C-alpha positions in Angstrom: 0.2 0.2 0.0 2.5 2.4 0.6 4.2 1.8 -2.5 1.5 3.0 -4.2 0.9 6.3 -2.0 0.3 9.3 -4.0 -2.7 6.8 -6.4 -4.6 5.7 -2.9 -4.5 8.7 -1.6 -5.8 10.5 -5.2 -8.5 7.7 -5.2 -8.7 8.2 -1.4 -8.6 12.4 -0.8 -11.9 13.0 0.9 -10.4 10.4 4.1 -7.8 12.8 4.1 -9.4 16.2 3.9 -9.3 16.8 7.5 -5.6 17.7 7.4 -6.3 21.0 6.2 -7.7 21.5 9.9 -4.2 21.3 11.2 -3.3 24.4 10.5 -2.9 27.3 12.5 -4.8 30.4 12.9 -3.4 33.6 13.8 -6.0 34.7 15.9 -8.4 32.4 18.6 -11.8 31.3 17.2 -13.9 35.0 17.7 -17.3 32.6 17.9 -15.8 32.0 21.3 -13.2 35.0 21.8 -12.9 38.5 21.9 -8.8 38.9 21.1 -8.2 36.1 24.7 -11.0 37.6 26.7 -14.1 35.1 26.0 -17.8 35.7 25.7 -19.3 36.0 28.7 -22.5 34.0 27.6 -20.9 31.5 26.7 -18.4 31.1 29.7 -21.1 31.1 32.1 -23.6 28.7 29.8 -19.9 26.3 30.3 -20.4 26.6 33.4 -23.8 25.8 34.1 -23.3 22.5 32.0 -20.0 21.5 34.0 -22.3 22.5 37.3 -25.0 19.3 36.0 -21.9 17.0 34.8 -20.9 17.4 38.3 -24.2 16.5 40.1 -24.5 13.8 37.4 -21.4 12.8 39.3 -22.9 11.9 42.0 -19.6 12.2 44.2 -18.7 13.9 47.4 -15.5 15.9 46.8 -14.4 19.8 45.9 -14.2 20.7 42.3 -10.1 21.8 41.9 -11.3 23.8 39.3 -13.5 23.9 35.5 -11.2 24.2 32.4 -11.5 24.4 29.1 -8.7 23.5 26.5 -8.8 21.8 23.3 -8.9 23.6 20.0 -11.3 26.5 20.9 -8.6 27.0 24.1 -6.2 27.2 21.4 -5.5 28.3 17.8 -5.5 25.2 15.7 -9.3 25.0 16.3 -11.2 23.8 13.2 -14.7 22.8 12.4 -14.1 19.4 14.1 -13.9 21.4 17.1 -16.0 21.2 19.5 -15.7 22.4 23.5 -13.7 20.4 25.8 -14.7 20.9 29.1 -12.5 19.4 31.7 -13.8 18.9 35.2 -10.7 19.2 38.3 -10.6 16.8 41.1 -8.3 14.8 43.0 -9.0 11.0 42.4 -7.3 10.3 45.8 -10.1 11.9 48.1 -12.7 9.5 46.7 -10.9 6.3 47.0 -7.8 4.8 47.3 -7.6 3.2 44.3 -7.6 5.9 41.8 -7.7 3.4 39.0 -10.7 2.6 39.9 -12.2 6.1 40.3 -11.3 6.8 36.9 -13.1 3.9 35.5 -16.2 4.9 37.3 -16.1 8.6 36.2 -14.9 7.3 32.6 -18.1 5.6 32.6 -20.9 8.3 33.9 -18.5 10.4 30.8 -20.0 8.2 28.3 -23.4 8.2 29.6 -23.5 12.0 30.0 -22.2 12.7 27.0 -24.7 9.8 25.2 -27.1 11.2 27.3 -26.9 15.0 25.4 -26.6 16.4 22.9 -25.7 20.4 23.7 -24.3 22.6 21.0 -23.3 26.8 21.8 -22.0 28.1 19.0 -22.5 25.1 16.1 -19.4 23.0 18.9 -20.1 20.3 20.3 -19.9 20.2 24.8 -17.8 17.9 25.8 -17.6 16.7 29.6 -14.3 15.0 31.4 -13.6 14.4 35.2 -9.7 14.8 35.0 -7.1 14.1 37.7 -5.9 17.1 39.6 -2.8 14.9 39.9 -2.7 14.5 36.5 -0.6 15.5 33.8 -2.7 17.9 31.0 -0.3 18.5 27.8 -1.7 21.3 26.5 -0.8 24.1 25.5 -3.6 26.4 25.8 -5.3 25.8 28.9 -8.1 28.6 30.0 -9.7 28.2 33.8 -14.1 28.5 33.6 -14.2 29.1 37.2 -11.5 31.5 37.7 -12.5 33.5 34.4 -8.3 33.2 33.5 -5.7 31.5 31.7 -3.8 28.9 32.6 -1.6 28.3 29.8 -2.3 31.3 27.2 -1.5 30.1 23.6 0.4 31.9 20.7 1.1 32.2 18.0 4.1 29.1 16.7 6.2 28.6 14.0 4.4 25.9 12.7 3.4 23.8 9.4 2.1 20.2 9.7 4.3 17.6 8.0 0.7 16.2 5.6 2.9 13.8 4.2 4.1 12.2 7.6 0.9 12.6 8.9 -0.8 10.7 5.3 2.0 7.8 5.8 1.3 7.1 10.1 -2.6 7.4 9.8 -2.5 5.1 6.4 -0.7 2.6 8.3 -3.8 2.1 10.9 -5.8 2.5 7.1 -4.1 0.3 5.5 -4.6 -2.4 8.6 -8.2 -2.1 9.2 -9.3 -2.4 5.7 -7.4 -5.4 5.0 -9.1 -6.6 8.5 -12.6 -5.7 7.6 -11.9 -7.8 3.9 -10.6 -11.0 5.2 -12.6 -11.2 8.7 -15.2 -13.6 7.2 -12.9 -15.7 6.9 -11.7 -15.4 10.3 -12.3 -17.0 13.9 -13.6 -14.5 16.5 -10.5 -14.4 18.2 -8.1 -14.4 15.5 -10.6 -11.1 14.0 -10.5 -9.6 18.5 -6.1 -10.0 18.2 -5.9 -7.8 14.8 -8.1 -5.8 16.3 -6.0 -5.3 19.7 -3.3 -4.9 18.2 -4.8 -2.1 15.3 -6.3 -0.5 18.8 -2.4 -0.4 20.7 -0.9 1.1 17.7 -3.2 4.3 18.1 -2.9 4.2 21.5 0.8 3.7 21.5 1.5 6.4 18.5 -0.5 9.4 20.5 1.0 8.7 24.0 4.1 8.6 21.9 3.8 11.9 20.3 2.3 13.7 23.3 4.9 12.7 25.1 7.2 13.9 23.2 6.6 16.9 20.7 3.6 17.5 22.5 0.1 17.8 20.6 1.2 19.6 17.5 3.4 16.0 16.8 2.5 13.5 13.9 1.5 10.9 15.8 -1.2 13.4 17.1 -2.3 14.8 14.4 -2.3 11.4 12.6 -4.4 10.3 15.7 -6.8 13.3 15.0 -6.9 12.5 11.4 -8.1 8.9 12.1 -10.9 10.1 14.0 -11.6 13.2 11.9 -12.1 10.5 8.9 -13.8 8.3 10.7 -12.1 5.1 11.1 -11.4 5.7 14.7 -15.1 5.4 15.2 -15.2 1.9 12.2 -12.8 0.9 14.9 -14.5 1.5 17.8 -17.8 0.2 16.5 -15.7 -3.2 15.2 -14.4 -4.1 18.7 -17.6 -3.7 20.0 -19.5 -6.8 17.8 -16.4 -8.5 18.3 -16.6 -8.5 21.9 -21.4 -8.7 21.5 -21.1 -11.9 19.8 -18.1 -13.4 21.8 -20.5 -13.5 24.9 -24.2 -13.7 22.7 
């Protein structure tokens, strides 16, 4: 597949169109910001939603802060952006088993985001519970609770390496496409093994990128490309399908 790289790109242009969304803007999104000042109505709405989400979690712990992070708090926003709202909590104050707390809060998050479909200024609102003690890798972080920047983004001299990002994403896409083509010839265990390998490769790729060159790394942008062109969703759906069939 890689030998026919440019032929594949030409024939599958729509799968790589999201690459244009990785280019940086000179200013923050004017739908949300006036310079570096957040629209007060949007800030108020996000805080109300964050409060409702916290109440939904049904836990007894103090909220340390509420952050807006991700591309809408940065210069890499696009039509794919959403409001990434993180409620910061000290997980260790809920239980010594921090991993168990994380799994519980993740489960509650999935339910909340699944039953709600909230949009502000055309962008979806996504809620997260984040451990206060967990490192957060982002060059743009705004405290909704205190109305001030934690990390104020600035214009970087950055141009995405689109060819390298394409190739990294294509490795995953090609593996998944081949699995889809051959899955009727494989046992459920064989499909599960293959899909688990693909999923691990995606996680390792993103992790190495975030802890290497950060959120604008080629690896993290390849992960975002897979999310924006629908491949991540297809992989997750196949994982669920195989799991259900194994226990049916």
